[in-house]
Backbone as JSON Lines, residues from 0, in Angstrom:
{"i":0,"aa":"M","n":[45.11,-6.99,-24.12],"ca":[44.57,-6.82,-22.79],"c":[45.25,-7.84,-21.87]}
{"i":1,"aa":"K","n":[45.66,-7.4,-20.75],"ca":[46.31,-8.28,-19.8],"c":[45.27,-9.13,-19.07]}
{"i":2,"aa":"R","n":[45.71,-10.28,-18.62],"ca":[44.82,-11.21,-17.92],"c":[44.14,-10.54,-16.73]}
{"i":3,"aa":"R","n":[44.86,-9.78,-15.96],"ca":[44.32,-9.12,-14.77],"c":[43.21,-8.13,-15.16]}
{"i":4,"aa":"E","n":[43.4,-7.37,-16.27],"ca":[42.37,-6.44,-16.73],"c":[41.13,-7.19,-17.18]}
{"i":5,"aa":"F","n":[41.33,-8.33,-17.9],"ca":[40.21,-9.13,-18.38],"c":[39.39,-9.68,-17.2]}
{"i":6,"aa":"V","n":[40.06,-10.24,-16.22],"ca":[39.37,-10.79,-15.05],"c":[38.62,-9.69,-14.31]}
{"i":7,"aa":"G","n":[39.2,-8.51,-14.23],"ca":[38.53,-7.37,-13.6],"c":[37.25,-7.0,-14.31]}
{"i":8,"aa":"L","n":[37.3,-6.95,-15.65],"ca":[36.11,-6.61,-16.43],"c":[35.04,-7.68,-16.3]}
{"i":9,"aa":"V","n":[35.44,-8.94,-16.38],"ca":[34.47,-10.03,-16.25],"c":[33.85,-10.0,-14.86]}
{"i":10,"aa":"G","n":[34.65,-9.75,-13.85],"ca":[34.13,-9.69,-12.48],"c":[33.11,-8.59,-12.32]}
{"i":11,"aa":"V","n":[33.39,-7.39,-12.85],"ca":[32.44,-6.27,-12.78],"c":[31.19,-6.6,-13.56]}
{"i":12,"aa":"G","n":[31.33,-7.17,-14.75],"ca":[30.18,-7.52,-15.58],"c":[29.28,-8.55,-14.93]}
{"i":13,"aa":"S","n":[29.89,-9.51,-14.24],"ca":[29.07,-10.54,-13.6],"c":[28.34,-10.01,-12.37]}
{"i":14,"aa":"M","n":[28.8,-8.89,-11.83],"ca":[28.15,-8.29,-10.66],"c":[26.99,-7.37,-11.05]}
{"i":15,"aa":"M","n":[26.91,-7.01,-12.33],"ca":[25.89,-6.05,-12.78],"c":[24.46,-6.5,-12.45]}
{"i":16,"aa":"P","n":[24.07,-7.76,-12.74],"ca":[22.7,-8.15,-12.37],"c":[22.41,-8.02,-10.88]}
{"i":17,"aa":"L","n":[23.4,-8.31,-10.06],"ca":[23.2,-8.16,-8.61],"c":[23.03,-6.7,-8.23]}
{"i":18,"aa":"A","n":[23.79,-5.81,-8.85],"ca":[23.68,-4.39,-8.55],"c":[22.32,-3.85,-8.97]}
{"i":19,"aa":"I","n":[21.87,-4.29,-10.14],"ca":[20.56,-3.83,-10.62],"c":[19.46,-4.33,-9.69]}
{"i":20,"aa":"A","n":[19.55,-5.59,-9.28],"ca":[18.55,-6.14,-8.37],"c":[18.55,-5.42,-7.03]}
{"i":21,"aa":"A","n":[19.72,-5.07,-6.55],"ca":[19.83,-4.38,-5.26],"c":[19.24,-2.99,-5.33]}
{"i":22,"aa":"C","n":[19.31,-2.35,-6.49],"ca":[18.8,-0.99,-6.64],"c":[17.29,-0.95,-6.85]}
{"i":23,"aa":"S","n":[16.69,-2.08,-7.24],"ca":[15.25,-2.07,-7.44],"c":[14.57,-2.02,-6.1]}
{"i":24,"aa":"S","n":[13.35,-1.53,-6.08],"ca":[12.65,-1.33,-4.81],"c":[12.22,-2.63,-4.16]}
{"i":25,"aa":"G","n":[12.12,-3.7,-4.96],"ca":[11.64,-4.95,-4.4],"c":[10.13,-4.97,-4.25]}
{"i":26,"aa":"T","n":[9.47,-3.87,-4.53],"ca":[8.03,-3.79,-4.44],"c":[7.44,-4.12,-5.79]}
{"i":27,"aa":"K","n":[6.62,-5.16,-5.82],"ca":[5.98,-5.53,-7.08],"c":[4.57,-4.99,-7.07]}
{"i":28,"aa":"E","n":[4.12,-4.61,-8.25],"ca":[2.76,-4.11,-8.37],"c":[1.79,-5.22,-7.98]}
{"i":29,"aa":"N","n":[0.78,-4.85,-7.22],"ca":[-0.22,-5.81,-6.81],"c":[-0.87,-6.37,-8.07]}
{"i":30,"aa":"P","n":[-0.75,-7.68,-8.35],"ca":[-1.26,-8.22,-9.59],"c":[-2.78,-8.17,-9.69]}
{"i":31,"aa":"T","n":[-3.49,-7.92,-8.59],"ca":[-4.95,-7.88,-8.65],"c":[-5.48,-6.49,-8.99]}
{"i":32,"aa":"V","n":[-4.62,-5.47,-9.07],"ca":[-5.08,-4.14,-9.45],"c":[-5.38,-4.16,-10.94]}
{"i":33,"aa":"T","n":[-6.56,-3.69,-11.3],"ca":[-6.99,-3.72,-12.69],"c":[-7.18,-2.31,-13.22]}
{"i":34,"aa":"S","n":[-7.48,-2.22,-14.49],"ca":[-7.81,-0.93,-15.1],"c":[-9.16,-0.46,-14.57]}
{"i":35,"aa":"P","n":[-9.37,0.85,-14.53],"ca":[-10.65,1.37,-14.04],"c":[-11.82,0.91,-14.92]}
{"i":36,"aa":"R","n":[-12.93,0.61,-14.27],"ca":[-14.15,0.27,-14.97],"c":[-14.85,1.54,-15.42]}
{"i":37,"aa":"S","n":[-15.9,1.41,-16.2],"ca":[-16.63,2.58,-16.7],"c":[-17.28,3.38,-15.56]}
{"i":38,"aa":"D","n":[-17.56,2.73,-14.41],"ca":[-18.18,3.44,-13.28],"c":[-17.14,4.09,-12.37]}
{"i":39,"aa":"G","n":[-15.84,4.02,-12.74],"ca":[-14.79,4.68,-11.98],"c":[-14.18,3.84,-10.88]}
{"i":40,"aa":"F","n":[-14.6,2.59,-10.73],"ca":[-14.03,1.72,-9.71],"c":[-12.9,0.88,-10.31]}
{"i":41,"aa":"V","n":[-11.92,0.58,-9.48],"ca":[-10.82,-0.29,-9.86],"c":[-10.68,-1.37,-8.79]}
{"i":42,"aa":"A","n":[-10.45,-2.62,-9.22],"ca":[-10.24,-3.71,-8.28],"c":[-8.83,-3.61,-7.72]}
{"i":43,"aa":"V","n":[-8.72,-3.66,-6.38],"ca":[-7.41,-3.53,-5.73],"c":[-7.0,-4.78,-4.96]}
{"i":44,"aa":"G","n":[-7.85,-5.77,-4.91],"ca":[-7.53,-6.99,-4.19],"c":[-8.77,-7.82,-3.96]}
{"i":45,"aa":"T","n":[-8.61,-8.84,-3.12],"ca":[-9.73,-9.74,-2.85],"c":[-10.07,-9.75,-1.37]}
{"i":46,"aa":"V","n":[-11.3,-10.1,-1.09],"ca":[-11.75,-10.23,0.29],"c":[-10.94,-11.34,0.97]}
{"i":47,"aa":"S","n":[-10.63,-12.39,0.24],"ca":[-9.83,-13.48,0.81],"c":[-8.48,-12.98,1.31]}
{"i":48,"aa":"D","n":[-7.8,-12.15,0.51],"ca":[-6.52,-11.58,0.93],"c":[-6.69,-10.66,2.13]}
{"i":49,"aa":"L","n":[-7.73,-9.84,2.1],"ca":[-7.98,-8.92,3.22],"c":[-8.23,-9.69,4.51]}
{"i":50,"aa":"T","n":[-9.02,-10.74,4.43],"ca":[-9.33,-11.55,5.6],"c":[-8.07,-12.22,6.14]}
{"i":51,"aa":"A","n":[-7.24,-12.73,5.24],"ca":[-6.03,-13.43,5.66],"c":[-5.0,-12.49,6.28]}
{"i":52,"aa":"K","n":[-4.87,-11.27,5.73],"ca":[-3.83,-10.35,6.16],"c":[-4.3,-9.31,7.18]}
{"i":53,"aa":"G","n":[-5.61,-9.08,7.26],"ca":[-6.12,-8.08,8.18],"c":[-6.14,-6.67,7.61]}
{"i":54,"aa":"Q","n":[-5.4,-6.46,6.54],"ca":[-5.38,-5.2,5.8],"c":[-4.85,-5.51,4.42]}
{"i":55,"aa":"L","n":[-5.18,-4.68,3.47],"ca":[-4.76,-4.93,2.09],"c":[-4.15,-3.65,1.54]}
{"i":56,"aa":"L","n":[-2.88,-3.72,1.19],"ca":[-2.19,-2.57,0.63],"c":[-2.01,-2.78,-0.86]}
{"i":57,"aa":"A","n":[-2.62,-1.91,-1.65],"ca":[-2.42,-1.89,-3.09],"c":[-1.39,-0.8,-3.36]}
{"i":58,"aa":"E","n":[-0.2,-1.2,-3.79],"ca":[0.91,-0.27,-3.95],"c":[0.73,0.69,-5.12]}
{"i":59,"aa":"K","n":[0.26,0.16,-6.24],"ca":[0.19,0.98,-7.46],"c":[-1.22,0.94,-8.03]}
{"i":60,"aa":"T","n":[-1.94,2.01,-7.78],"ca":[-3.27,2.19,-8.34],"c":[-3.3,3.56,-9.01]}
{"i":61,"aa":"P","n":[-4.34,3.86,-9.75],"ca":[-4.44,5.22,-10.31],"c":[-4.46,6.31,-9.23]}
{"i":62,"aa":"L","n":[-4.74,5.94,-7.98],"ca":[-4.75,6.9,-6.87],"c":[-3.4,6.92,-6.14]}
{"i":63,"aa":"G","n":[-2.49,6.05,-6.48],"ca":[-1.27,5.85,-5.71],"c":[-1.51,4.69,-4.76]}
{"i":64,"aa":"K","n":[-0.92,4.73,-3.57],"ca":[-1.11,3.66,-2.59],"c":[-2.49,3.76,-1.98]}
{"i":65,"aa":"V","n":[-3.11,2.6,-1.78],"ca":[-4.42,2.51,-1.13],"c":[-4.35,1.39,-0.1]}
{"i":66,"aa":"L","n":[-4.79,1.69,1.12],"ca":[-4.85,0.7,2.19],"c":[-6.31,0.43,2.51]}
{"i":67,"aa":"V","n":[-6.7,-0.84,2.44],"ca":[-8.09,-1.24,2.66],"c":[-8.17,-2.07,3.93]}
{"i":68,"aa":"I","n":[-9.21,-1.79,4.72],"ca":[-9.47,-2.56,5.95],"c":[-10.95,-2.93,5.97]}
{"i":69,"aa":"Q","n":[-11.29,-3.9,6.82],"ca":[-12.7,-4.17,7.07],"c":[-13.21,-3.08,7.99]}
{"i":70,"aa":"D","n":[-14.41,-2.6,7.73],"ca":[-15.03,-1.59,8.59],"c":[-15.2,-2.2,9.99]}
{"i":71,"aa":"P","n":[-14.62,-1.57,11.02],"ca":[-14.73,-2.14,12.37],"c":[-16.16,-2.21,12.9]}
{"i":72,"aa":"T","n":[-17.03,-1.37,12.39],"ca":[-18.42,-1.37,12.87],"c":[-19.33,-2.25,12.03]}
{"i":73,"aa":"N","n":[-18.88,-2.64,10.83],"ca":[-19.66,-3.51,9.96],"c":[-18.69,-4.31,9.09]}
{"i":74,"aa":"T","n":[-18.38,-5.53,9.48],"ca":[-17.36,-6.32,8.8],"c":[-17.77,-6.76,7.39]}
{"i":75,"aa":"N","n":[-19.0,-6.48,6.99],"ca":[-19.41,-6.76,5.61],"c":[-19.01,-5.63,4.67]}
{"i":76,"aa":"Q","n":[-18.5,-4.54,5.23],"ca":[-18.08,-3.4,4.42],"c":[-16.59,-3.16,4.59]}
{"i":77,"aa":"V","n":[-16.03,-2.38,3.65],"ca":[-14.6,-2.06,3.71],"c":[-14.41,-0.55,3.69]}
{"i":78,"aa":"K","n":[-13.26,-0.14,4.18],"ca":[-12.86,1.27,4.14],"c":[-11.51,1.34,3.45]}
{"i":79,"aa":"A","n":[-11.3,2.42,2.7],"ca":[-10.03,2.59,1.99],"c":[-9.5,3.99,2.26]}
{"i":80,"aa":"V","n":[-8.18,4.06,2.51],"ca":[-7.52,5.34,2.78],"c":[-6.22,5.41,1.99]}
{"i":81,"aa":"N","n":[-5.74,6.63,1.85],"ca":[-4.37,6.83,1.4],"c":[-3.53,6.63,2.66]}
{"i":82,"aa":"P","n":[-2.6,5.65,2.66],"ca":[-1.9,5.32,3.9],"c":[-0.7,6.2,4.23]}
{"i":83,"aa":"I","n":[-0.52,7.3,3.54],"ca":[0.64,8.15,3.78],"c":[0.3,9.19,4.84]}
{"i":84,"aa":"C","n":[1.01,9.14,5.97],"ca":[0.77,10.04,7.09],"c":[0.99,11.49,6.65]}
{"i":85,"aa":"S","n":[0.11,12.34,7.07],"ca":[0.18,13.77,6.7],"c":[1.29,14.51,7.44]}
{"i":86,"aa":"H","n":[1.9,13.89,8.43],"ca":[2.96,14.56,9.19],"c":[4.32,14.45,8.51]}
{"i":87,"aa":"A","n":[4.8,13.21,8.3],"ca":[6.15,13.04,7.77],"c":[6.21,12.13,6.55]}
{"i":88,"aa":"G","n":[5.06,11.7,6.05],"ca":[5.04,10.9,4.83],"c":[5.31,9.42,5.02]}
{"i":89,"aa":"C","n":[5.27,8.94,6.24],"ca":[5.46,7.51,6.49],"c":[4.16,6.77,6.21]}
{"i":90,"aa":"A","n":[4.26,5.48,5.91],"ca":[3.08,4.67,5.64],"c":[2.5,4.12,6.94]}
{"i":91,"aa":"V","n":[1.22,4.37,7.15],"ca":[0.54,3.87,8.33],"c":[0.15,2.41,8.15]}
{"i":92,"aa":"T","n":[-0.12,1.74,9.26],"ca":[-0.66,0.39,9.23],"c":[-1.91,0.35,10.1]}
{"i":93,"aa":"W","n":[-2.76,-0.62,9.84],"ca":[-3.98,-0.78,10.6],"c":[-3.7,-1.66,11.81]}
{"i":94,"aa":"E","n":[-4.03,-1.17,12.99],"ca":[-3.91,-1.94,14.23],"c":[-5.31,-2.35,14.63]}
{"i":95,"aa":"K","n":[-5.7,-3.55,14.21],"ca":[-7.07,-4.02,14.39],"c":[-7.5,-4.06,15.86]}
{"i":96,"aa":"D","n":[-6.58,-4.46,16.74],"ca":[-6.94,-4.57,18.16],"c":[-7.25,-3.21,18.79]}
{"i":97,"aa":"Q","n":[-6.73,-2.12,18.2],"ca":[-6.99,-0.77,18.7],"c":[-8.0,-0.01,17.83]}
{"i":98,"aa":"N","n":[-8.33,-0.58,16.66],"ca":[-9.2,0.08,15.67],"c":[-8.65,1.44,15.25]}
{"i":99,"aa":"V","n":[-7.34,1.5,14.99],"ca":[-6.71,2.74,14.54],"c":[-5.63,2.45,13.52]}
{"i":100,"aa":"F","n":[-5.39,3.44,12.66],"ca":[-4.21,3.45,11.81],"c":[-3.1,4.09,12.63]}
{"i":101,"aa":"V","n":[-1.91,3.51,12.61],"ca":[-0.8,4.02,13.39],"c":[0.38,4.3,12.47]}
{"i":102,"aa":"C","n":[0.96,5.47,12.65],"ca":[2.16,5.84,11.9],"c":[3.38,5.36,12.71]}
{"i":103,"aa":"P","n":[4.25,4.56,12.1],"ca":[5.4,4.05,12.84],"c":[6.48,5.09,13.1]}
{"i":104,"aa":"C","n":[6.45,6.21,12.41],"ca":[7.52,7.2,12.56],"c":[7.39,8.06,13.81]}
{"i":105,"aa":"H","n":[6.2,8.6,14.06],"ca":[6.02,9.5,15.2],"c":[4.76,9.18,16.01]}
{"i":106,"aa":"D","n":[4.2,7.99,15.78],"ca":[3.08,7.47,16.56],"c":[1.78,8.27,16.41]}
{"i":107,"aa":"S","n":[1.6,8.94,15.27],"ca":[0.29,9.54,15.02],"c":[-0.73,8.42,14.89]}
{"i":108,"aa":"K","n":[-1.96,8.7,15.32],"ca":[-3.02,7.71,15.23],"c":[-4.22,8.32,14.5]}
{"i":109,"aa":"F","n":[-4.86,7.49,13.69],"ca":[-5.99,7.92,12.88],"c":[-7.12,6.92,13.05]}
{"i":110,"aa":"A","n":[-8.36,7.43,13.08],"ca":[-9.54,6.58,13.16],"c":[-9.73,5.84,11.83]}
{"i":111,"aa":"G","n":[-10.63,4.89,11.83],"ca":[-10.94,4.13,10.62],"c":[-11.43,5.0,9.48]}
{"i":112,"aa":"D","n":[-11.98,6.17,9.79],"ca":[-12.44,7.09,8.74],"c":[-11.36,8.11,8.37]}
{"i":113,"aa":"G","n":[-10.13,7.91,8.87],"ca":[-9.01,8.77,8.51],"c":[-8.79,9.96,9.42]}
{"i":114,"aa":"K","n":[-9.71,10.26,10.31],"ca":[-9.57,11.44,11.18],"c":[-8.42,11.26,12.17]}
{"i":115,"aa":"V","n":[-7.73,12.37,12.45],"ca":[-6.61,12.35,13.39],"c":[-7.13,12.14,14.81]}
{"i":116,"aa":"L","n":[-6.58,11.15,15.49],"ca":[-6.91,10.91,16.9],"c":[-5.8,11.4,17.81]}
{"i":117,"aa":"Q","n":[-4.55,11.31,17.31],"ca":[-3.38,11.71,18.11],"c":[-2.3,12.18,17.16]}
{"i":118,"aa":"G","n":[-1.72,13.35,17.46],"ca":[-0.67,13.93,16.63],"c":[0.67,13.29,16.86]}
{"i":119,"aa":"P","n":[1.64,13.8,16.16],"ca":[1.79,15.15,15.64],"c":[1.07,15.43,14.31]}
{"i":120,"aa":"A","n":[0.57,14.43,13.61],"ca":[-0.17,14.71,12.38],"c":[-1.35,15.61,12.7]}
{"i":121,"aa":"N","n":[-1.65,16.55,11.79],"ca":[-2.8,17.43,12.02],"c":[-3.78,17.41,10.85]}
{"i":122,"aa":"Q","n":[-3.49,16.59,9.85],"ca":[-4.4,16.44,8.7],"c":[-4.85,14.98,8.63]}
{"i":123,"aa":"P","n":[-6.12,14.75,8.29],"ca":[-6.61,13.37,8.21],"c":[-6.02,12.62,7.0]}
{"i":124,"aa":"L","n":[-6.15,11.3,7.05],"ca":[-5.79,10.49,5.89],"c":[-6.9,10.64,4.86]}
{"i":125,"aa":"P","n":[-6.58,10.88,3.59],"ca":[-7.63,10.93,2.57],"c":[-8.34,9.57,2.49]}
{"i":126,"aa":"I","n":[-9.66,9.61,2.38],"ca":[-10.43,8.37,2.28],"c":[-10.98,8.23,0.86]}
{"i":127,"aa":"Y","n":[-11.25,7.0,0.5],"ca":[-11.79,6.69,-0.82],"c":[-13.05,5.85,-0.66]}
{"i":128,"aa":"L","n":[-13.96,6.01,-1.59],"ca":[-15.15,5.18,-1.62],"c":[-14.73,3.77,-2.0]}
{"i":129,"aa":"A","n":[-15.14,2.79,-1.21],"ca":[-14.76,1.4,-1.46],"c":[-15.97,0.5,-1.26]}
{"i":130,"aa":"K","n":[-15.96,-0.62,-1.98],"ca":[-17.05,-1.58,-1.84],"c":[-16.56,-2.98,-2.19]}
{"i":131,"aa":"V","n":[-17.4,-3.96,-1.86],"ca":[-17.1,-5.35,-2.15],"c":[-18.11,-5.85,-3.17]}
{"i":132,"aa":"E","n":[-17.59,-6.55,-4.19],"ca":[-18.43,-7.24,-5.17],"c":[-17.88,-8.65,-5.3]}
{"i":133,"aa":"K","n":[-18.68,-9.63,-4.88],"ca":[-18.25,-11.03,-4.82],"c":[-16.99,-11.1,-3.97]}
{"i":134,"aa":"D","n":[-15.84,-11.52,-4.53],"ca":[-14.61,-11.59,-3.74],"c":[-13.68,-10.43,-4.04]}
{"i":135,"aa":"S","n":[-14.13,-9.48,-4.86],"ca":[-13.27,-8.34,-5.24],"c":[-13.51,-7.12,-4.37]}
{"i":136,"aa":"I","n":[-12.43,-6.43,-4.05],"ca":[-12.52,-5.14,-3.35],"c":[-12.28,-4.07,-4.4]}
{"i":137,"aa":"L","n":[-13.22,-3.13,-4.47],"ca":[-13.18,-2.07,-5.47],"c":[-13.07,-0.72,-4.79]}
{"i":138,"aa":"V","n":[-12.26,0.15,-5.39],"ca":[-12.09,1.51,-4.89],"c":[-12.37,2.46,-6.04]}
{"i":139,"aa":"K","n":[-13.13,3.52,-5.74],"ca":[-13.49,4.5,-6.76],"c":[-12.35,5.48,-6.95]}
{"i":140,"aa":"I","n":[-11.97,5.7,-8.21],"ca":[-10.83,6.58,-8.47],"c":[-11.24,7.93,-9.0]}
{"i":141,"aa":"N","n":[-12.49,8.15,-9.3],"ca":[-12.93,9.48,-9.75],"c":[-14.31,9.8,-9.28]}
């Protein structure tokens, strides 16, 4: 093997970890998501995290993505939705100052209960039963 061929192979081999890292999504599973309990609830995060961030996105749950917010009408309760917009599949975010979920792709707006307030989306966000126990936020998966 010629020196130039060897250096080429070593160079490609040393780049492999970088290529693999670049291809990964960079999204890590929320470490607070647990296995479902016997009552069908799964922990998706903590009240502390929700309070600090204003919304809590659990990326990988048995339901898929779940976005949890404090109920705007009763801050002792939480609401959980599937955050995928029914129009184009973009992920919505909670805009606390407006009390709406907003889709960044086409500006659809949804109420805290998932109902469409402004299109182009014409289907509501699916909602999930959610509750707080101590510092844990639980979402029912069945």
